[in-house]
Kinemage of the C-alpha trace (Angstrom):
@kinemage 1
@onewidth
@group {chain A} dominant
@subgroup {mainchain}
@vectorlist {calphas} color= white
{ca unk a 1} P 44.540 13.147 27.809
{ca unk a 2} L 41.273 11.334 28.683
{ca unk a 3} L 39.091 13.278 26.353
{ca unk a 4} L 35.729 11.697 25.287
{ca unk a 5} L 34.310 11.493 21.715
{ca unk a 6} L 31.608 13.892 22.898
{ca unk a 7} L 34.363 16.443 23.534
{ca unk a 8} L 35.766 15.991 20.112
{ca unk a 9} L 32.217 16.173 18.704
{ca unk a 10} L 31.632 19.481 20.447
{ca unk a 11} L 34.931 20.960 19.230
{ca unk a 12} L 33.997 19.880 15.646
{ca unk a 13} L 30.643 21.537 16.074
{ca unk a 14} L 32.313 24.798 17.329
{ca unk a 15} L 34.783 24.776 14.377
{ca unk a 16} L 31.845 24.301 11.884
{ca unk a 17} L 29.975 27.255 13.537
{ca unk a 18} L 32.909 29.472 13.033
{ca unk a 19} L 33.532 28.241 9.585
{ca unk a 20} L 29.762 28.518 8.943
{ca unk a 21} L 29.692 25.338 6.901
{ca unk a 22} L 29.285 21.601 7.829
{ca unk a 23} L 32.118 19.792 6.486
{ca unk a 24} L 30.988 16.962 4.110
{ca unk a 25} L 33.303 16.853 0.948
{ca unk a 26} L 36.854 16.547 0.283
{ca unk a 27} L 36.882 20.205 -0.976
{ca unk a 28} L 35.328 21.451 2.356
{ca unk a 29} L 38.351 20.160 4.222
{ca unk a 30} L 40.862 21.673 1.889
{ca unk a 31} L 38.913 24.942 2.136
{ca unk a 32} L 38.868 24.845 5.952
{ca unk a 33} L 42.598 24.030 6.045
{ca unk a 34} L 43.282 27.152 3.903
{ca unk a 35} L 40.984 29.160 6.237
{ca unk a 36} L 42.966 28.073 9.299
{ca unk a 37} L 46.042 29.041 7.608
{ca unk a 38} L 44.807 32.459 6.700
{ca unk a 39} L 43.369 33.210 10.103
{ca unk a 40} L 45.967 31.498 12.530
{ca unk a 41} L 49.058 31.268 10.298
{ca unk a 42} L 49.427 27.436 10.804
{ca unk a 43} L 48.645 24.632 8.628
{ca unk a 44} L 46.543 21.515 9.495
{ca unk a 45} L 46.317 19.278 6.547
{ca unk a 46} L 43.037 18.396 5.022
{ca unk a 47} L 43.879 14.704 5.643
{ca unk a 48} L 44.263 15.433 9.296
{ca unk a 49} L 40.936 17.285 9.346
{ca unk a 50} L 39.194 14.464 7.455
{ca unk a 51} L 40.463 11.898 10.162
{ca unk a 52} L 39.231 14.002 12.989
{ca unk a 53} L 35.714 14.392 11.300
{ca unk a 54} L 35.688 10.711 10.549
{ca unk a 55} L 35.424 11.451 6.851
{ca unk a 56} L 38.206 8.887 6.278
{ca unk a 57} L 37.976 5.820 8.364
{ca unk a 58} L 41.161 5.856 10.602
{ca unk a 59} L 40.959 5.466 14.393
{ca unk a 60} L 43.790 7.768 15.319
{ca unk a 61} L 43.929 10.020 18.343
{ca unk a 62} L 44.465 13.604 17.450
{ca unk a 63} L 47.529 15.378 18.799
{ca unk a 64} L 47.114 18.054 21.434
{ca unk a 65} L 48.624 20.617 19.080
{ca unk a 66} L 45.959 19.932 16.599
{ca unk a 67} L 43.309 20.289 19.244
{ca unk a 68} L 44.931 23.479 20.453
{ca unk a 69} L 44.751 25.024 16.776
{ca unk a 70} L 41.168 23.921 16.221
{ca unk a 71} L 40.199 25.373 19.740
{ca unk a 72} L 41.862 28.703 18.691
{ca unk a 73} L 40.095 28.708 15.486
{ca unk a 74} L 36.826 28.335 17.370
{ca unk a 75} L 37.663 31.233 19.501
{ca unk a 76} L 39.282 29.752 22.646
{ca unk a 77} L 42.920 30.035 23.861
{ca unk a 78} L 43.585 26.467 23.502
{ca unk a 79} L 42.155 22.905 23.976
{ca unk a 80} L 42.101 23.049 27.766
{ca unk a 81} L 40.289 26.432 27.726
{ca unk a 82} L 37.710 24.850 25.250
{ca unk a 83} L 37.185 21.886 27.545
{ca unk a 84} L 36.935 24.073 30.557
{ca unk a 85} L 34.170 26.287 28.843
{ca unk a 86} L 32.389 23.116 27.588
{ca unk a 87} L 32.370 21.715 31.050
{ca unk a 88} L 31.494 24.867 32.869
{ca unk a 89} L 28.689 26.003 30.557
{ca unk a 90} L 25.805 27.539 32.455
{ca unk a 91} L 23.085 25.976 30.182
{ca unk a 92} L 22.362 22.352 30.868
{ca unk a 93} L 23.213 19.769 28.167
{ca unk a 94} L 19.570 18.589 28.388
{ca unk a 95} L 16.380 20.330 29.464
{ca unk a 96} L 12.688 20.617 28.798
{ca unk a 97} L 11.614 23.749 26.971
{ca unk a 98} L 8.389 25.512 25.763
{ca unk a 99} L 7.869 26.038 22.141
{ca unk a 100} L 5.172 26.631 19.625
{ca unk a 101} L 4.690 23.509 17.716
{ca unk a 102} L 2.473 21.282 15.639
{ca unk a 103} L 2.361 17.678 17.056
{ca unk a 104} L 1.195 15.151 14.307
{ca unk a 105} L -0.237 12.939 17.090
{ca unk a 106} L -2.772 15.751 17.965
{ca unk a 107} L -3.754 16.543 14.393
{ca unk a 108} L -6.898 15.392 12.725
{ca unk a 109} L -6.669 14.110 9.244
{ca unk a 110} L -7.221 16.737 6.540
{ca unk a 111} L -5.900 19.459 8.938
{ca unk a 112} L -4.048 22.344 7.218
{ca unk a 113} L -0.652 23.658 8.465
{ca unk a 114} L 1.236 26.662 6.987
{ca unk a 115} L 4.967 26.872 7.625
{ca unk a 116} L 7.639 29.524 6.444
{ca unk a 117} L 11.355 30.222 6.748
{ca unk a 118} L 13.893 32.681 5.642
{ca unk a 119} L 14.359 34.345 3.272
{ca unk a 120} L 10.865 33.951 1.817
{ca unk a 121} L 9.806 30.130 1.743
{ca unk a 122} L 6.316 29.051 2.483
{ca unk a 123} L 4.470 25.852 2.241
{ca unk a 124} L 0.735 24.922 2.692
{ca unk a 125} L 0.546 21.491 4.110
{ca unk a 126} L -2.307 19.025 4.378
{ca unk a 127} L -1.995 16.374 7.189
{ca unk a 128} L -2.695 12.888 5.704
{ca unk a 129} L -2.621 10.941 9.002
{ca unk a 130} L -0.038 9.182 11.075
{ca unk a 131} L 3.058 11.479 10.529
{ca unk a 132} L 2.485 12.233 6.882
{ca unk a 133} L 2.121 15.645 5.413
{ca unk a 134} L 1.430 16.563 1.721
{ca unk a 135} L 2.527 19.896 0.143
{ca unk a 136} L -0.541 21.561 -1.203
{ca unk a 137} L 1.200 24.883 -2.255
{ca unk a 138} L 4.783 25.871 -2.260
{ca unk a 139} L 6.401 29.355 -2.675
{ca unk a 140} L 10.148 29.722 -3.372
{ca unk a 141} L 10.921 26.267 -1.725
{ca unk a 142} L 12.646 23.195 -3.218
{ca unk a 143} L 9.559 21.177 -2.087
{ca unk a 144} L 6.832 21.070 -4.737
{ca unk a 145} L 3.047 20.511 -4.862
{ca unk a 146} L 2.270 16.876 -4.431
{ca unk a 147} L 5.453 16.207 -2.329
{ca unk a 148} L 4.905 14.059 0.816
{ca unk a 149} L 7.015 13.745 4.033
{ca unk a 150} L 6.849 12.508 7.561
{ca unk a 151} L 7.269 14.615 10.453
{ca unk a 152} L 6.308 13.882 14.103
{ca unk a 153} L 6.551 17.548 15.074
{ca unk a 154} L 7.230 20.899 13.408
{ca unk a 155} L 8.636 23.449 15.953
{ca unk a 156} L 8.792 27.184 15.518
{ca unk a 157} L 12.282 28.544 15.787
{ca unk a 158} L 13.901 25.192 14.841
{ca unk a 159} L 14.867 23.754 11.528
{ca unk a 160} L 12.651 21.023 10.042
{ca unk a 161} L 14.739 17.995 9.350
{ca unk a 162} L 13.220 15.395 7.020
{ca unk a 163} L 14.625 11.927 6.348
{ca unk a 164} L 13.608 12.307 2.833
{ca unk a 165} L 10.719 13.675 0.665
{ca unk a 166} L 8.327 11.145 -1.243
{ca unk a 167} L 8.362 12.552 -4.862
{ca unk a 168} L 7.348 10.935 -8.136
{ca unk a 169} L 7.235 7.544 -6.542
{ca unk a 170} L 10.526 7.558 -4.750
{ca unk a 171} L 12.287 8.994 -1.627
{ca unk a 172} L 14.738 11.858 -2.206
{ca unk a 173} L 17.792 12.466 -0.064
{ca unk a 174} L 17.269 14.127 3.364
{ca unk a 175} L 16.085 17.764 3.517
{ca unk a 176} L 16.113 20.602 5.852
{ca unk a 177} L 13.829 23.565 5.935
{ca unk a 178} L 14.874 26.615 7.891
{ca unk a 179} L 18.579 25.593 8.358
{ca unk a 180} L 19.452 29.198 9.325
{ca unk a 181} L 16.837 30.573 11.940
{ca unk a 182} L 14.505 27.786 11.811
{ca unk a 183} L 10.736 27.735 11.001
{ca unk a 184} L 9.519 31.332 11.366
{ca unk a 185} L 5.901 30.858 10.384
{ca unk a 186} L 3.699 28.165 11.838
{ca unk a 187} L 0.045 28.235 11.644
{ca unk a 188} L -2.582 25.371 12.100
{ca unk a 189} L -5.993 25.605 10.644
């Protein structure tokens, strides 16, 4: 078939958008399998989905039938129409864009930044220098006063992905703020 791993990745993203969940656990794949059965009346086993997502380490090329079903689930007629749409997209795969943002390389130590995201999360941050921010005040967020994290940029309208948060002398797991809708409030003082 000559498909690239980029095309498989694009299909996985399209499926996850339709499913509204990033697949990361064994239960997620079983649930997606059930959802495909309900919506399309066909069964793709959780183990097949795990292989396609790389959840289990097997280097097996997916069958066209599987790609057709997943493409239908993502709203396309079949794999070929998915590929055609992906290749003829009017938006370029890469481009420059204008966005309101805070760039840590342009901040002075001690600068204050306010960020917020849906539904009602807000943080007051103090810039400590380099790329490090400290949470000074937190409202309805999992981040707490005293937490620190590194961020090169914070962009309005985009999620804030953190490699981890420095809390109580150790790094947490990665964290995302504004997963749905991005950072909505961004003020630098």
